[in-house]
N, C-alpha and C positions, 0 to 999 in steps of 0.2 A: 134977408131971408124971405121978405114978402114976395119977391119975384119967384123964388123957388117954390113957395107954397102955392102959388097960382100956376105953377108949371110954365112960366114964361121964360124959359131958358133961351137966351140969345146966342150962346156959345157953349161948347162943352164945359161942364163944371165938374170939379172933383170935390167930394165931400170927405170930411174927416170925422170918423166915428170913434168916440172915446168912451170907455167903460164908465158908467155912472152907477151909483148904488143900486138902482132898480131898473135902469133901462140904458139903452145906447142913445147918446145925444149926438146931434149933427152940427158941425160948424163948417161953413163954406170956406174954401181956400182957393187960391188962384189955380187956374188950369195949368197942368203940367207938374204940379206938386204931387208928392206921394203922401200916404197916410198910413198909420199903423192901427190895426184893429185888434183889440184884445178880446178874444172870444173864449170865455170860460178858462181863463188863465193862459191861453196860448196866443202870443203876440204874432201877428202876421202883417206884412206890409203890402198894400195894393196900390198901384199907380193909376188904375183905370176903374176904380169903383166910383161910378159917376151918376149923375143925373138926379133926380128925384124928389121928393118927400112929401109928406102930408103935414098939415098944421092941425094938430089935435089939441083941443082945449080942455079935454077931460083927463085928469089924472097927471098931466105933465106941466100944467101951468099955461096961462093964456099965450097962444101963438107959438108954443114950443113944437118944433118938428119931432115926429116920432119915427125913429129909425126902424123899429121892429115891424112896421106895417107899410111896406113900400115896394115899389118896383124900381128898376134902374133904367134910365133913359139916356141915350146919347145921340148926338147930331144936333147942331144948332137949329136946323130947320124942322126937326121932327117932333120936338116937344109939344108944339101947339097942336099938331095932329094927334099925337098919342095921348096928350093930357086928358081930354074928356073921357077917353076910353079907360085910362088908368084910374081916373077919379071914380068912374062907375064900378070898376073892379074893387077899388079900395073901400068903397062904401057898401059893398055887397053883404047882405046878411041872410042870404037864401037858406043856408044850412046852419045858422048861428046856434040854434037850439041843440044841435048834435055835436058841437065842437067844445070839448071840455075847457080849452084855454081861450075860447072866443075866436072871432075872425081876425086874421092877420095875414093877408096875402103876401107871399114872398116869391118874387120872380125877377128876372133880369131880361131887359128887352131893348132892342135898338133896330131901327129900320135897315141899318147897314150890316147887320149880323149875317154871317155866312154859315155858321154852325149852330144847330139847335140841339140842346140837351132836353129830351122829353123824359122826365123822371116820374117818380111816384107821387110824393107829397113831402112837404117840409117835415123834418123831425123836430124834436123839442129844442135842440140847440139853434137850428135855423129859425125857429119861431121866436126864440128869445133874442137873437142877434139881428134878425131881419136879413141875414146874408145867406143865400142858398148854398147848401153843401158846406157849411162852416162846421164840420165835424169829421170824425174818423172816416166815414163813408166818402166824404168829399176828398179827403187825402188819398184814399184808395182809388177813386175815380180819376183823379189827376195823374196818379202814377200809371194807371192803365193807358190814359190818353197820351202820356209822355209830354205834358205841358206843365208850366209853373203856375203858381197861384196868380201871378200877375196876368199871365195869358188867359187863364180860366175866367178871371173877373174883368177881362177887357170886353165891356158891353158893346163896343163897336164891332166886334167880331163874333162874340159868343152870346147867344140867347139861352136862357134857362126858363122853361115854362113847364112846370110839373102838371100831371094829370089833375091834381087837386092843389089849389094854391095856398091852402091853410092846413095846419097840423090837424089830422083827423082824430087823434086820441089813440088809446091802446086797444088792441083786440082782446077779447076774453081769453083766448088761448095763449097770449103773449105776443110781443112784437107790436108794431104799429097797426092800427086798423086800416082797412082798404081806403083808398082815396074816395072822398065823397063824390057821387056822380054829378052833382049839380054844376060843378066847375066846368067839366068838359061840355056839358049841354049849353051852359050860358056863355062861357067866355073863350073856349079854346079856338073856335073858328074865327071870331073877331080879332083875337090876339095874333094868331098865325097869319092872318091877312095883312098884318103890319110888318111881315118879314119877306119882302119880295126877292131878296138876294140869297136865300138859303141854297146851299149846295149839298149839305149832309145833315141828317137828323139821327142822333144817337137815341135808340129806343132802350132806355135803361129800366130793366125789370119787366116782369110779366104784365103788369097793368098797362104800361105804355105800349107793349108789343100787341096785346090783345085789342087795344083800342084802334090801332092802325092796321094790323095785319090779320085780325080775327083770332079765333081760338087756335091753340097749338102748343107744343112743348117748348119751353124756353131753351133748354139745352140743345135741342135739335136746331133751333133757329140760330143760336149763337155759333154752333159748330159749322153751320152752312150759311154763314153771314153773306157770302158772295151772291147768294140768290136774291138778296134785297138791295144790293148796290146798283146804281150809284146813289140812290136817294136815302136809304135807310141802313143803319148798322145796329143790329140787336145786341144787347149786352145783359149780363145778369145784374141784379142790384148789388152795388158794392158794399153791402153791410158786412158785419163781422162773420156772418154765415158763409160769405163767399170764399173765405179762406179755406174751409174744409172742402167746399165744392171745387175749388181750383186744385187741391191736392188729389182729389178723385178724378179730375179731368185735366191732366197735364197738357193736352192739346190746346187748351185755352191760352196758356202762356207761350207755348211753342209756335202755334200757328195763327191764333186770332190777334193777340196783342201787337205783334209786329205790323200786321196789315191795318189794324185800328190806328196805330200811331201814324202810319203813312197817310191814311185817309183823312185823319184829323188835320195833319200838317198841310195837306193839299187843300182842304176846305178853308183853312185859315188864311192861306195866301202868302204874299211876300213876307219874309221874316220868319216864316214857319216851315220852310221847305224841308223835305226829307226824302230819303231814298226808299224805294220799294224794298220789302223784306229780302228779295233775292239780289239786291244791290243794283237793280236796273234804274 
């Protein structure tokens, strides 16, 4: 594990994350194996949760990798390039005083990624597990995209970089607080510069859309998604609130989701091909 802790990955590595009493522990396994992640009682198997970790000597024992505070890297030749940047992201404490659970960046990144999910910020479950979208909203997003857990966590093709990399806490009126602005100022541009092969970016939620597209109504953008193609595809946030929103806006399932699935399939490339909604 010493090599992993120094980010000296010489070949794609796959990590096994197993539930421990207070945290997720990491044990390296041979590339090509799969592993099961138990996230709050729900077991899932991922074959491409790869890359990563930090060696944290506080709270977990000397030299113990901490799964909850990590990014995912893939590509044998990219770890050395990405490593120093990820190390700086991992050690960032710019907004630590405002984070009720402390800093714990959660993202998924690879130079070979062709699809970027620009989301809001990790929730409490993602903060606890260190796995982006490891909750009901992630299940919903994967259904919208029409891809499996394995495809979603294939870091070689899918990057996940939220507007804020750490859980921001709760808002006074309920729900999660807005993403802290420090992340986008400090880290977004350097991180996205590591993604030279992007074909499509999903702008998930109002915060991501306003950061990229400026002010505007989320529903209008989602309904007229074709205005932002081929680079961007705006989506609502897939929280439990989206269920009621979808009921009130049936055009989302009828018109938007079929095109979203085709665009996602097209961006992911071979093995993910699909037909356009009209069958073309």
